[in-house]
C-alpha positions in Angstrom: 163.2 78.0 85.8 161.0 76.0 88.2 158.2 77.6 90.1 159.8 76.9 93.4 163.0 78.7 92.4 161.0 81.6 91.0 159.1 81.9 94.4 162.4 81.7 96.3 163.9 84.6 94.3 160.7 86.6 94.6 160.9 86.3 98.4 164.5 87.4 98.4 163.8 90.3 96.1 160.8 91.6 98.1 162.5 91.1 101.5 165.7 93.0 100.4 163.9 96.3 100.3 162.2 96.0 103.7 165.4 94.7 105.4 167.4 97.6 104.0 164.8 100.2 105.0 163.6 98.9 108.4 166.6 97.0 109.6 167.5 93.3 109.7 166.8 92.8 113.4 163.6 94.9 113.6 162.1 93.4 110.5 159.7 90.7 111.6 158.4 87.6 109.8 155.0 89.4 109.8 156.6 92.2 107.8 158.1 89.7 105.4 154.7 87.9 105.1 152.9 91.2 104.4 155.6 92.3 101.8 155.7 89.0 100.0 152.1 87.9 100.4 153.4 84.4 101.2 152.6 82.7 104.5 155.2 81.7 107.1 155.1 78.0 106.1 155.7 79.0 102.4 158.7 81.1 103.4 160.2 78.4 105.6 159.8 75.9 102.8 162.6 77.9 101.0 164.6 79.2 104.0 165.5 77.3 107.1 165.1 80.5 109.3 165.0 84.3 109.2 168.8 84.5 109.4 169.3 82.6 106.1 166.8 84.9 104.5 168.6 87.9 105.9 172.0 86.8 104.5 170.6 86.0 101.1 168.7 89.3 100.9 171.9 91.1 101.9 173.8 89.4 99.1 171.1 90.3 96.7 171.1 94.0 97.8 174.9 94.3 97.4 174.7 92.7 93.9 172.2 95.3 92.9 174.4 98.1 94.2 177.6 96.6 92.6 175.9 96.3 89.2 174.7 99.9 89.5 178.3 101.1 90.3 179.8 99.0 87.6 177.4 100.3 84.9 178.3 103.8 85.8 182.1 103.2 85.9 182.2 101.2 82.7 181.1 104.1 80.7 184.5 105.8 81.3 188.1 105.1 80.4 190.1 107.7 82.4 190.6 106.9 86.1 189.5 110.3 87.3 186.3 110.0 85.4 185.7 106.5 86.8 186.2 107.8 90.3 183.7 110.7 89.8 181.2 108.2 88.2 181.6 106.0 91.3 180.9 108.9 93.6 177.9 110.1 91.7 176.4 106.6 91.3 177.0 105.8 95.0 175.3 109.0 96.2 172.2 108.1 94.2 171.6 105.7 97.1 170.3 108.7 99.0 167.5 109.0 96.4 166.6 105.3 96.8 168.4 104.2 93.6 169.0 101.5 92.8 167.7 100.2 96.2 165.6 102.0 98.8 167.1 102.7 102.2 170.6 103.7 101.4 173.8 101.7 101.3 173.0 98.1 102.3 176.6 97.5 103.4 176.7 100.5 105.8 173.2 99.9 107.1 174.0 96.2 107.9 177.4 97.1 109.4 175.9 99.7 111.8 173.2 97.3 112.9 175.4 94.2 113.3 178.8 95.5 114.4 178.2 94.6 118.1 176.3 91.4 117.5 178.9 88.7 118.0 178.2 85.6 116.0 175.8 87.2 113.5 175.8 85.2 110.2 175.7 88.5 108.4 179.0 89.9 109.7 181.4 87.9 107.4 179.2 88.9 104.4 179.3 92.6 105.5 183.1 92.6 105.9 183.6 90.9 102.5 181.2 93.3 100.7 182.9 96.4 102.2 186.4 95.0 101.5 185.4 94.3 97.9 184.1 97.9 97.4 187.3 99.4 98.9 189.5 97.0 96.8 187.5 97.9 93.7 188.1 101.6 94.2 191.8 101.0 95.1 192.2 99.0 91.8 190.8 102.0 89.8 193.4 104.2 91.6 196.2 101.7 91.0 195.4 101.5 87.3 195.3 105.3 87.2 198.7 105.6 88.7 200.1 102.9 86.3 198.7 104.7 83.3 200.0 108.1 84.6 196.4 109.4 84.9 196.6 110.0 88.7 199.4 111.3 90.9 202.2 108.8 91.5 202.5 109.7 95.2 199.0 108.4 95.9 198.5 105.4 98.2 195.7 103.5 96.5 194.3 101.8 99.6 194.5 104.9 101.8 192.8 107.0 99.0 190.1 104.4 98.6 189.4 104.4 102.3 189.2 108.2 102.3 186.7 108.4 99.4 184.5 105.5 100.6 184.3 106.7 104.2 183.4 110.2 103.0 180.6 108.7 100.8 179.3 106.6 103.7 179.3 109.5 106.1 177.6 111.6 103.5 174.7 109.2 103.3 174.3 109.3 107.1 174.3 113.1 107.2 171.9 113.2 104.2 169.5 110.9 106.0 169.7 113.1 109.2 169.3 116.5 107.5 166.8 115.4 104.8 167.4 118.6 102.8 169.2 117.1 99.8 172.1 119.5 100.2 174.6 117.1 101.8 175.0 114.9 98.8 175.6 118.0 96.6 178.3 119.1 99.0 180.0 115.7 99.1 179.9 115.4 95.3 181.4 118.8 94.8 184.1 118.3 97.4 185.1 114.9 96.0 185.1 116.2 92.5 187.5 118.8 93.6 189.7 116.3 95.4 189.7 114.0 92.4 190.7 116.8 90.1 193.6 117.6 92.4 194.9 114.0 92.3 194.4 113.7 88.5 197.3 114.4 86.2 196.3 117.0 83.6 195.5 115.4 80.3 197.5 116.4 77.2 
């Protein structure tokens, strides 16, 4: 890999953390320069403007999160176990794993939802839709293999679980006592056990 591409990737990687923690609009180029130790001219050699860097950093952050979730889910075969693994892995975001600052999709959505024309909005919507569809597919497969209740609506159930998780991260950040994620995990574990068909 050429030096220029290595530098470009390093800028994205280092910018991702600060954008996710400080916010896309409030993060300044001075913050980026300090974080990357690369001067403005060097950054603009690789990105036409801050917005392009924001979008590419967002994509990088969601890739990190998706790999983290996929690694956790792929260790299980049963749909209920996959759902629990998804919940537990997702809530590790409250501990800064695998990326500091919480869920990058939720963070960006809250910040950008009223900014018409933001280049980030299509990427945010696509990332959130993908996460919901991913969970809905686990539920669909569980129903088909008679591992989950046949009466479930996969999309509706996915929306319920994802919105509970996202809301849990917000409350956890507000309370800062570490108890919220434990409550959410316990409640969702109970819910998942209720929709799971007992194994023979």
